[in-house]
Every structure is written in structure tokens, then in C-alpha cells.
Residue frames as a rotation matrix with the C-alpha (Angstrom) as fourth column:
MET 1
0.968 0.248 -0.025 -39.25
0.249 -0.963 0.104 -43.44
0.002 -0.107 -0.994 -41.99
ALA 2
0.107 -0.956 0.273 -36.11
0.732 -0.110 -0.672 -41.51
0.673 0.272 0.688 -42.76
GLN 3
0.634 -0.006 -0.773 -34.41
0.632 -0.572 0.523 -39.05
-0.445 -0.820 -0.359 -40.46
VAL 4
0.241 -0.531 0.813 -32.81
0.617 -0.562 -0.550 -35.76
0.749 0.634 0.192 -41.44
VAL 5
0.018 -0.306 -0.952 -30.77
0.895 -0.419 0.151 -33.43
-0.445 -0.855 0.266 -39.28
LEU 6
0.465 0.199 0.863 -31.60
0.608 -0.780 -0.147 -29.78
0.644 0.593 -0.484 -39.95
THR 7
-0.443 -0.605 -0.661 -29.56
0.879 -0.439 -0.187 -26.88
-0.177 -0.664 0.726 -38.67
VAL 8
0.342 0.586 0.735 -31.50
0.562 -0.754 0.340 -23.70
0.753 0.297 -0.587 -37.98
ASN 9
0.687 -0.136 0.713 -29.92
-0.449 -0.852 0.269 -20.76
0.571 -0.505 -0.647 -36.18
ASP 10
-0.294 -0.956 0.002 -26.89
-0.704 0.215 -0.677 -22.92
0.647 -0.200 -0.736 -35.33
HIS 11
-0.257 0.276 0.926 -29.07
-0.753 0.543 -0.371 -25.52
-0.606 -0.793 0.069 -33.59
SER 12
-0.858 -0.068 -0.509 -29.49
-0.401 0.708 0.582 -29.05
0.320 0.703 -0.635 -34.91
TYR 13
-0.084 0.899 0.429 -32.91
-0.828 0.177 -0.533 -30.66
-0.555 -0.400 0.730 -35.08
THR 14
-0.973 -0.164 0.165 -33.56
-0.067 0.876 0.477 -34.28
-0.222 0.453 -0.863 -36.03
MET 15
-0.141 0.948 -0.285 -36.68
-0.863 -0.259 -0.433 -34.56
-0.485 0.185 0.855 -38.13
GLN 16
-0.526 0.073 0.847 -38.47
0.266 0.960 0.083 -37.57
-0.808 0.269 -0.525 -39.58
CYS 17
-0.100 0.525 -0.845 -39.89
-0.876 -0.450 -0.175 -37.74
-0.472 0.723 0.505 -43.07
ASN 18
0.832 0.424 0.358 -41.08
-0.177 0.815 -0.552 -40.28
-0.525 0.396 0.753 -45.57
ASP 19
-0.049 -0.864 0.502 -38.39
0.461 0.426 0.778 -42.18
-0.886 0.270 0.377 -47.42
GLY 20
-0.157 -0.115 0.981 -37.28
0.985 -0.083 0.148 -40.26
0.065 0.990 0.126 -50.48
GLU 21
0.733 0.512 0.448 -38.24
0.483 -0.855 0.187 -36.86
0.479 0.079 -0.874 -49.07
GLU 22
0.359 -0.656 -0.664 -34.93
0.835 -0.092 0.542 -36.23
-0.416 -0.749 0.515 -47.32
ALA 23
-0.620 -0.667 0.413 -33.50
0.784 -0.551 0.287 -33.82
0.037 0.501 0.864 -49.91
HIS 24
-0.052 0.696 0.716 -36.71
0.399 -0.643 0.654 -31.80
0.915 0.319 -0.245 -50.01
LEU 25
0.818 0.338 -0.465 -36.83
0.537 -0.163 0.827 -31.54
0.204 -0.927 -0.315 -46.22
LYS 26
-0.068 -0.924 -0.376 -33.20
0.899 -0.220 0.378 -30.38
-0.432 -0.312 0.846 -46.19
GLU 27
-0.600 -0.093 0.795 -34.05
0.604 -0.704 0.374 -27.69
0.525 0.704 0.478 -48.76
LEU 28
0.459 0.845 0.275 -36.95
0.347 -0.455 0.820 -26.51
0.818 -0.281 -0.502 -46.61
GLY 29
0.633 -0.315 -0.707 -34.68
0.738 -0.027 0.674 -26.40
-0.231 -0.949 0.215 -43.58
GLN 30
-0.485 -0.862 0.148 -32.20
0.860 -0.438 0.262 -24.30
-0.161 0.255 0.954 -45.54
VAL 31
-0.210 0.514 0.832 -34.95
0.422 -0.720 0.551 -21.87
0.882 0.467 -0.066 -46.54
LEU 32
0.806 0.549 -0.223 -36.01
0.398 -0.223 0.890 -21.54
0.439 -0.806 -0.398 -42.92
ASP 33
0.274 -0.795 -0.542 -32.43
0.867 -0.039 0.497 -21.12
-0.416 -0.606 0.678 -41.71
ALA 34
-0.589 -0.476 0.653 -31.79
0.747 -0.630 0.215 -18.43
0.309 0.614 0.726 -44.33
GLU 35
0.196 0.753 0.628 -34.90
0.259 -0.658 0.707 -16.54
0.946 0.024 -0.324 -43.26
VAL 36
0.814 0.006 -0.581 -33.91
0.581 -0.011 0.813 -16.82
-0.002 -1.000 -0.013 -39.59
GLY 37
-0.183 -0.979 -0.096 -30.50
0.946 -0.201 0.252 -15.43
-0.266 -0.044 0.963 -40.55
LYS 38
-0.416 0.101 0.904 -32.05
0.514 -0.794 0.325 -12.45
0.751 0.599 0.278 -42.34
ILE 39
0.633 0.737 0.237 -34.31
0.174 -0.433 0.884 -11.62
0.754 -0.519 -0.402 -39.42
LYS 40
0.606 -0.495 -0.622 -31.50
0.768 0.161 0.620 -12.16
-0.207 -0.854 0.478 -36.91
SER 41
-0.480 -0.808 0.340 -29.36
0.871 -0.486 0.074 -9.71
0.106 0.332 0.937 -38.89
ALA 42
-0.235 0.479 0.846 -32.16
0.269 -0.804 0.530 -7.16
0.934 0.352 0.060 -38.91
VAL 43
0.578 0.624 0.526 -33.40
-0.334 -0.407 0.850 -7.38
0.745 -0.667 -0.027 -35.30
GLY 44
-0.365 -0.774 0.517 -30.66
-0.858 0.065 -0.509 -9.24
0.361 -0.630 -0.688 -33.46
GLN 45
-0.735 0.057 -0.675 -30.94
0.196 0.972 -0.132 -12.37
0.649 -0.230 -0.726 -31.34
VAL 46
-0.375 0.708 0.599 -34.43
-0.852 -0.517 0.078 -12.20
0.365 -0.481 0.797 -29.87
GLY 47
-0.267 0.230 0.936 -34.68
-0.593 0.726 -0.348 -15.86
-0.759 -0.648 -0.057 -28.90
ASP 48
-0.966 -0.210 0.151 -35.06
-0.042 0.702 0.711 -19.01
-0.255 0.681 -0.687 -30.94
ILE 49
-0.334 0.916 0.222 -38.81
0.792 0.401 -0.461 -19.25
-0.512 0.022 -0.859 -30.64
ARG 50
0.381 0.476 -0.793 -39.41
0.047 -0.866 -0.498 -15.65
-0.923 0.152 -0.352 -31.66
LEU 51
-0.469 -0.620 -0.629 -36.93
-0.648 -0.242 0.722 -15.93
-0.600 0.746 -0.288 -34.57
LEU 52
-0.928 0.155 0.340 -38.63
0.300 0.851 0.430 -19.12
-0.223 0.501 -0.836 -35.76
LEU 53
0.008 0.992 -0.125 -42.08
0.717 -0.093 -0.691 -17.55
-0.697 -0.085 -0.712 -35.38
MET 54
0.224 0.030 -0.974 -41.09
-0.354 -0.929 -0.110 -14.41
-0.908 0.369 -0.198 -37.27
SER 55
-0.768 -0.571 -0.289 -39.43
-0.498 0.249 0.831 -16.49
-0.402 0.782 -0.476 -39.99
GLY 56
-0.698 0.584 0.415 -42.47
0.617 0.784 -0.067 -18.73
-0.365 0.209 -0.907 -40.26
LEU 57
0.279 0.835 -0.474 -44.72
0.410 -0.550 -0.728 -15.69
-0.869 0.009 -0.496 -40.62
VAL 58
-0.129 -0.401 -0.907 -42.52
-0.661 -0.647 0.381 -14.20
-0.739 0.648 -0.182 -43.35
ILE 59
-0.968 -0.249 0.035 -42.51
-0.155 0.699 0.698 -17.50
-0.198 0.670 -0.716 -45.24
ALA 60
-0.366 0.913 0.180 -46.28
0.758 0.405 -0.511 -17.90
-0.539 -0.051 -0.841 -44.72
ASP 61
0.246 0.413 -0.877 -46.79
-0.109 -0.887 -0.448 -14.38
-0.963 0.206 -0.173 -46.07
ARG 62
-0.574 -0.522 -0.630 -44.77
-0.699 -0.087 0.709 -15.24
-0.425 0.848 -0.315 -49.19
LEU 63
-0.910 0.286 0.301 -46.79
0.355 0.912 0.207 -18.42
-0.215 0.295 -0.931 -49.60
SER 64
-0.012 0.964 -0.266 -50.03
0.558 -0.214 -0.801 -16.48
-0.829 -0.158 -0.536 -49.25
GLU 65
0.088 -0.037 -0.995 -48.94
-0.569 -0.822 -0.020 -13.95
-0.818 0.568 -0.093 -51.88
THR 66
-0.857 -0.464 -0.224 -47.84
-0.457 0.482 0.748 -16.78
-0.239 0.743 -0.625 -54.16
LEU 67
-0.648 0.685 0.333 -51.17
0.627 0.728 -0.277 -18.59
-0.432 0.030 -0.901 -53.80
LEU 68
0.269 0.731 -0.627 -53.04
0.131 -0.673 -0.728 -15.38
-0.954 0.113 -0.277 -54.66
ARG 69
-0.241 -0.451 -0.859 -50.83
-0.789 -0.425 0.444 -14.94
-0.566 0.785 -0.253 -57.72
VAL 70
-0.969 -0.077 0.236 -51.48
0.038 0.894 0.446 -18.55
-0.245 0.441 -0.863 -58.74
GLU 71
-0.153 0.986 0.068 -55.23
0.656 0.153 -0.739 -17.93
-0.739 -0.069 -0.670 -58.46
GLU 72
0.268 0.196 -0.943 -54.88
-0.391 -0.873 -0.292 -14.79
-0.881 0.447 -0.157 -60.61
LEU 73
-0.637 -0.596 -0.489 -52.90
-0.698 0.177 0.694 -16.73
-0.327 0.783 -0.529 -63.21
GLU 74
-0.801 0.424 0.423 -55.43
0.442 0.895 -0.062 -19.57
-0.405 0.137 -0.904 -63.17
ASP 75
0.224 0.902 -0.369 -58.19
0.328 -0.427 -0.843 -17.01
-0.918 0.068 -0.391 -63.79
GLN 76
0.006 -0.308 -0.951 -56.18
-0.748 -0.633 0.199 -15.55
-0.663 0.711 -0.234 -66.68
VAL 77
-0.931 -0.362 0.046 -55.64
-0.263 0.752 0.604 -19.01
-0.253 0.551 -0.796 -68.15
GLN 78
-0.392 0.869 0.301 -59.36
0.650 0.493 -0.579 -19.75
-0.651 -0.032 -0.758 -67.85
GLY 79
0.368 0.499 -0.785 -60.15
-0.143 -0.804 -0.578 -16.46
-0.919 0.324 -0.224 -69.59
MET 80
-0.407 -0.612 -0.678 -57.70
-0.803 -0.114 0.585 -17.32
-0.435 0.783 -0.445 -72.35
ARG 81
-0.900 0.138 0.413 -59.26
0.232 0.955 0.187 -20.75
-0.369 0.264 -0.891 -72.76
GLN 82
0.079 0.995 -0.061 -62.71
0.532 -0.094 -0.842 -19.18
-0.843 0.034 -0.536 -73.06
SER 83
0.250 -0.064 -0.966 -61.39
-0.586 -0.805 -0.098 -16.67
-0.771 0.590 -0.238 -75.58
ARG 84
-0.786 -0.595 -0.169 -59.72
-0.516 0.480 0.710 -19.45
-0.341 0.645 -0.684 -77.56
ASN 85
-0.628 0.619 0.473 -62.93
0.562 0.780 -0.274 -21.51
-0.539 0.094 -0.837 -77.56
GLN 86
0.381 0.782 -0.493 -64.93
0.198 -0.590 -0.782 -18.50
-0.903 0.200 -0.380 -78.67
ALA 87
-0.060 -0.491 -0.869 -62.40
-0.796 -0.502 0.338 -17.69
-0.603 0.712 -0.361 -81.40
THR 88
-0.920 -0.259 0.292 -62.48
-0.082 0.859 0.505 -21.31
-0.382 0.441 -0.812 -82.54
LYS 89
-0.157 0.949 0.273 -66.27
0.681 0.304 -0.666 -21.22
-0.715 0.082 -0.694 -82.79
GLN 90
0.474 0.289 -0.832 -66.14
-0.251 -0.861 -0.443 -17.91
-0.844 0.419 -0.335 -84.66
GLY 91
-0.496 -0.749 -0.439 -63.48
-0.704 0.050 0.709 -19.34
-0.509 0.660 -0.552 -86.98
GLU 92
-0.777 0.289 0.560 -65.65
0.404 0.910 0.091 -22.37
-0.483 0.297 -0.824 -87.68
GLN 93
0.287 0.942 -0.173 -68.61
0.491 -0.300 -0.818 -20.09
-0.823 0.150 -0.549 -88.42
VAL 94
0.214 -0.305 -0.928 -66.51
-0.650 -0.753 0.098 -17.90
-0.729 0.583 -0.360 -90.75
SER 95
-0.823 -0.563 0.076 -65.22
-0.352 0.610 0.710 -21.02
-0.447 0.558 -0.700 -92.49
GLU 96
-0.411 0.767 0.493 -68.78
0.683 0.617 -0.391 -22.28
-0.604 0.176 -0.777 -92.95
ASP 97
0.502 0.590 -0.633 -69.92
0.080 -0.760 -0.645 -18.89
-0.861 0.273 -0.428 -94.27
VAL 98
-0.197 -0.667 -0.718 -67.01
-0.765 -0.354 0.538 -18.74
-0.613 0.656 -0.441 -96.72
THR 99
-0.878 -0.109 0.465 -67.74
0.108 0.903 0.417 -22.26
-0.465 0.416 -0.781 -97.89
GLN 100
0.045 0.981 0.189 -71.40
0.682 0.108 -0.723 -21.40
-0.729 0.162 -0.665 -98.48
ARG 101
0.505 0.119 -0.855 -70.49
-0.321 -0.893 -0.315 -18.23
-0.801 0.433 -0.413 -100.37
LEU 102
-0.577 -0.753 -0.315 -67.94
-0.632 0.168 0.757 -20.06
-0.518 0.636 -0.573 -102.51
ASP 103
-0.666 0.421 0.616 -70.51
0.517 0.856 -0.026 -22.75
-0.538 0.301 -0.788 -103.28
ALA 104
0.429 0.870 -0.243 -73.05
0.435 -0.435 -0.788 -20.06
-0.791 0.232 -0.566 -104.22
ALA 105
0.184 -0.438 -0.880 -70.47
-0.675 -0.707 0.210 -18.27
-0.715 0.555 -0.426 -106.39
ALA 106
-0.832 -0.506 0.228 -69.54
-0.224 0.683 0.695 -21.55
-0.507 0.527 -0.682 -108.07
GLU 107
-0.219 0.841 0.494 -73.20
0.726 0.479 -0.493 -22.23
-0.652 0.250 -0.716 -108.83
ARG 108
0.605 0.419 -0.677 -73.58
-0.040 -0.833 -0.551 -18.73
-0.796 0.360 -0.487 -110.35
ILE 109
-0.273 -0.786 -0.556 -70.43
-0.735 -0.202 0.647 -19.19
-0.620 0.585 -0.523 -112.43
GLU 110
-0.818 0.023 0.575 -71.69
0.255 0.910 0.327 -22.56
-0.516 0.414 -0.750 -113.66
ALA 111
0.228 0.969 0.096 -75.08
0.637 -0.074 -0.767 -21.02
-0.736 0.236 -0.634 -114.47
LEU 112
0.458 -0.134 -0.879 -73.38
-0.482 -0.868 -0.119 -18.16
-0.747 0.478 -0.462 -116.39
ALA 113
-0.660 -0.749 -0.052 -71.18
-0.495 0.382 0.781 -20.65
-0.565 0.541 -0.623 -118.19
ARG 114
-0.469 0.571 0.674 -74.28
0.637 0.747 -0.189 -22.59
-0.611 0.341 -0.714 -119.24
GLU 115
0.576 0.709 -0.407 -75.96
0.264 -0.633 -0.728 -19.39
-0.773 0.312 -0.552 -120.47
ILE 116
0.083 -0.636 -0.767 -72.88
-0.742 -0.554 0.378 -18.42
-0.665 0.538 -0.518 -122.47
ALA 117
-0.812 -0.419 0.407 -72.61
-0.120 0.802 0.585 -21.92
-0.571 0.426 -0.701 -123.89
ASN 118
-0.099 0.855 0.509 -76.23
0.727 0.411 -0.551 -21.84
-0.680 0.315 -0.662 -125.10
């Protein structure tokens, strides 16, 4: 297990994480510290626990909105896939129809050519 020291609201916290996750944990700590700083600027020093709670709620709200957006995008992608599949089937049907009509026209032309030749 690796250890990372995070600084949030000018306080240091030693956290453990899996090896290789240190940089990611530091980034998360920086996000939290930045949010604490924004809230502290807006409402003042209201205590570490309250600042952390408010920051956590703001970040959780962003996450919730992001997850909803991801679901919407996944639905759009699924709709596009269905449209693509339907268009592909329609394209195959059109191609088959065109092929049949060309074959029929070719047969008529051959029949006319035989009549003219006779």
C-alpha cells in the first residue's frame, strides 16, 4: 500500500491507496481542496467538517449531473445504433430491389435483342 499526503484547507492528511494510484489520489485531493477554497471564499471559515461536507455535496451534485448526462448520451448512442441498423437493412433491401430490377431489365433487353435479330 502506498501513502499520499493530501493538503485540504491548509491541513495535511495522510491517505493510503493501492500502488500506482498515488497521482490519481493527489488529483482528487486537489479537486477537493479547490472546492473547499471556493466555498470558503463564498461563506467564510465555517469549520473544517462543514467545509468538507459542503464541498463533498457540491462534487457529488456534479457527479450526479454527469452520470445523468452519460445516461442521456448512452441513450442517444443506442438510438443512433438502432437507426444505423435500420438504415443498413433498408439499404440492403434497396440494393436487392435494384439488383432484381436490373436483372429484369437485362432480360427484357436480351429478349428485345433476340426479337430484333430474328
